[in-house]
C-alpha positions in Angstrom: 18.3 41.0 94.6 15.7 40.1 92.2 15.1 43.6 90.7 19.1 43.4 90.2 19.5 40.1 88.2 16.5 41.5 85.9 18.3 44.5 85.3 21.6 42.6 84.8 19.7 40.5 81.9 18.2 43.2 80.5 21.8 45.4 80.0 23.3 42.3 78.6 20.9 41.3 75.9 21.7 43.5 73.1 25.4 42.4 73.1 23.9 38.4 72.6 25.2 37.0 69.3 22.5 37.0 66.5 22.1 33.5 65.0 23.3 33.5 61.2 20.8 33.6 58.4 21.1 30.4 56.2 22.2 31.4 52.7 22.9 29.1 49.7 26.5 28.3 49.1 28.1 30.4 46.2 28.0 27.2 43.7 24.4 26.7 44.4 23.6 30.3 43.6 25.7 30.2 40.6 23.9 26.9 39.3 20.3 28.9 40.1 21.5 31.7 37.9 22.3 29.2 35.0 19.3 27.4 35.2 17.1 30.6 35.3 19.1 31.6 32.2 18.4 28.3 30.6 14.7 28.4 31.4 14.4 32.5 30.2 16.4 31.5 26.9 14.1 30.8 23.5 14.3 27.2 22.2 15.9 27.4 18.9 13.3 27.0 16.1 14.1 23.3 15.2 13.4 22.3 18.9 10.2 23.8 19.4 7.1 21.5 19.7 5.8 22.3 16.1 9.1 21.7 14.6 9.6 18.6 16.7 6.3 17.5 15.3 6.9 18.3 11.9 10.1 16.2 12.1 8.4 13.3 13.1 5.9 13.4 10.3 8.6 13.7 7.9 10.2 10.7 9.2 10.1 6.8 7.7 6.2 6.8 8.3 5.5 9.8 6.5 3.2 9.8 3.5 5.9 11.3 1.1 8.9 10.1 -0.5 12.3 11.9 -0.3 11.4 13.4 -3.9 8.2 14.8 -2.9 6.2 12.1 -4.2 3.0 10.6 -2.0 4.0 6.9 -1.2 2.3 4.4 -3.6 1.3 2.4 -0.4 -0.9 5.3 1.0 -3.2 5.7 -2.5 -5.6 3.2 -4.1 -4.7 2.6 -7.7 -7.2 2.4 -10.2 -7.1 2.2 -14.0 -7.4 0.5 -17.5 -5.8 -3.1 -18.2 -5.5 -4.8 -21.3 -4.4 -8.6 -21.6 -4.0 -10.9 -24.8 -3.6 -14.5 -25.3 -3.4 -16.6 -28.2 -7.1 -17.2 -28.4 -8.7 -13.9 -27.1 -8.1 -10.4 -25.5 -9.6 -9.0 -22.0 -9.8 -5.4 -21.7 -10.5 -4.6 -18.2 -11.0 -1.8 -15.2 -7.9 -3.0 -12.8 -7.7 -1.6 -9.3 -5.0 -2.2 -6.7 -5.2 -1.7 -2.9 -2.2 -1.8 -0.9 -2.1 -4.1 2.2 1.9 -3.6 3.2 4.9 -1.7 2.0 5.4 -4.6 -0.7 2.0 -6.0 -1.3 -1.1 -5.5 -2.9 -4.5 -7.1 -3.3 -5.7 -6.7 -7.0 -9.4 -7.0 -8.6 -10.2 -6.5 -12.1 -13.7 -6.4 -14.1 -13.9 -7.2 -17.7 -14.8 -8.9 -20.6 -13.0 -11.9 -22.4 -13.5 -11.9 -26.3 -12.1 -15.4 -27.7 -11.6 -16.6 -31.0 -10.1 -20.2 -30.4 -10.3 -21.5 -34.2 -9.8 -24.9 -34.1 -8.0 -25.1 -30.8 -11.1 -26.1 -28.8 -13.6 -29.0 -29.1 -14.7 -28.1 -32.7 -13.3 -27.2 -35.8 -14.4 -23.1 -34.8 -15.1 -21.9 -31.8 -15.7 -18.3 -30.8 -17.8 -15.7 -28.2 -17.0 -14.0 -25.2 -18.6 -13.0 -22.0 -18.4 -10.9 -18.7 -16.1 -11.8 -15.5 -13.8 -10.7 -13.1 -11.3 -11.8 -10.9 -9.1 -11.5 -7.4 -5.3 -11.8 -7.1 -2.4 -10.7 -4.9 1.0 -9.3 -5.9 4.3 -8.9 -3.8 6.7 -6.1 -5.3 10.4 -6.7 -4.4 11.4 -3.1 -5.0 10.5 0.1 -3.0 7.5 1.9 -3.4 5.5 -1.2 -4.9 7.7 -1.1 -7.9 10.4 -3.2 -9.5 10.3 -7.3 -10.3 7.1 -8.8 -9.0 5.1 -12.1 -8.4 2.0 -13.0 -7.8 -1.2 -15.3 -8.1 -4.8 -14.6 -9.2 -8.3 -16.5 -9.8 -10.5 -15.2 -12.6 -13.9 -16.2 -13.3 -15.7 -15.8 -16.8 -19.5 -16.5 -18.2 -18.6 -17.2 -21.7 -21.0 -18.1 -24.5 -19.1 -19.9 -26.9 -20.4 -20.4 -30.9 -19.3 -23.7 -32.4 -19.2 -25.2 -35.9 -18.0 -28.5 -37.3 -17.3 -29.4 -40.9 -17.8 -33.2 -41.1 -20.5 -33.5 -40.7 -21.6 -29.8 -40.9 -23.5 -28.7 -37.8 -23.4 -25.6 -35.4 -24.4 -24.6 -32.0 -23.7 -22.7 -28.7 -22.3 -23.4 -25.4 -22.6 -21.5 -22.2 -19.7 -22.2 -19.7 -18.8 -20.8 -16.7 -14.8 -20.6 -16.6 -12.3 -20.5 -13.3 -9.1 -19.5 -14.2 -6.3 -19.8 -11.6 -2.8 -18.6 -12.6 0.5 -17.6 -11.3 1.9 -14.2 -12.7 5.4 -12.2 -12.7 6.2 -8.8 -14.0 7.8 -5.6 -13.6 6.0 -2.2 -12.0 7.1 1.3 -13.1 6.3 4.5 -11.5 5.6 6.8 -14.3 4.8 9.9 -12.4 3.5 11.1 -9.0 0.3 9.6 -9.5 1.0 7.2 -12.4 2.1 3.8 -12.6 2.5 1.0 -15.3 2.6 -3.0 -14.4 3.7 -5.1 -16.9 2.8 -8.8 -16.3 2.9 -12.3 -17.8 0.6 -15.0 -16.5 0.6 -18.9 -16.8 -2.5 -20.8 -15.9 -5.2 -23.0 -16.7 -9.0 -22.6 -18.0 -11.4 -24.9 -16.4 -14.9 -25.3 -17.6 -16.8 -25.7 -13.9 -20.1 -25.8 -15.5 -21.3 -26.3 -18.9 -24.7 -25.9 -20.6 -24.5 -27.3 -24.1 -21.7 -29.5 -26.0 -18.3 -29.7 -24.6 -15.8 -26.5 -25.6 -12.1 -26.0 -25.1 -10.4 -25.5 -22.1 -6.8 -26.1 -20.8 -3.3 -24.3 -20.3 -3.2 -20.6 -21.2 -0.6 -17.9 -21.2 -1.4 -14.4 -20.8 0.3 -11.1 -21.4 -0.9 -7.8 -20.1 -0.2 -4.0 -19.1 -2.4 -2.1 -16.7 -2.0 1.8 -16.4 -3.3 3.2 -13.0 -3.7 6.3 -11.4 -3.4 6.9 -7.5 -6.2 8.1 -5.4 
């Protein structure tokens, strides 16, 4: 009996149904084929990493203007300045250091040559001396150009010769001058690395320390031009 059952089971096994092998749905196979095709396709030149990086570098934070010029705020500006006022002239080395998209800190070192005539405390005053100053300018235009406003403080160590007519006498005075001022003007971009600033300043001369007789001080009006090169 047992042998008959075993032989019957073996005879029926080849006719048993075979479980189907799982396969991906047709739409899934189509999706897999599209994804593989996309993965294999080369990226457009503009979408490649190098090109994308270059596009980012050419954005608003780039160091170049649309016309191909370097941005003024990315450079330091050094040059020459000449100021004139009713009683003298001031040639100087002038430098500007951008601190924002519209602002610069400026510095100057120069020589103040003065001929006050009888505008001071004596009938004749003239002399001069070295000095310098610091200031800040805000430009309302783009790329450190256009109209600007600012403030500054200059310091001068002057030796002033003086004379009086009645009674006739003469002497000299050493004076340390503090000269705060407000200024306004206009900035021009003349070339890729060349700028010109024209400024008019209104301030006051204060004789902070005097060695000798008193000499002139008071309100002062200055006009100046600075020609600078960007480095």
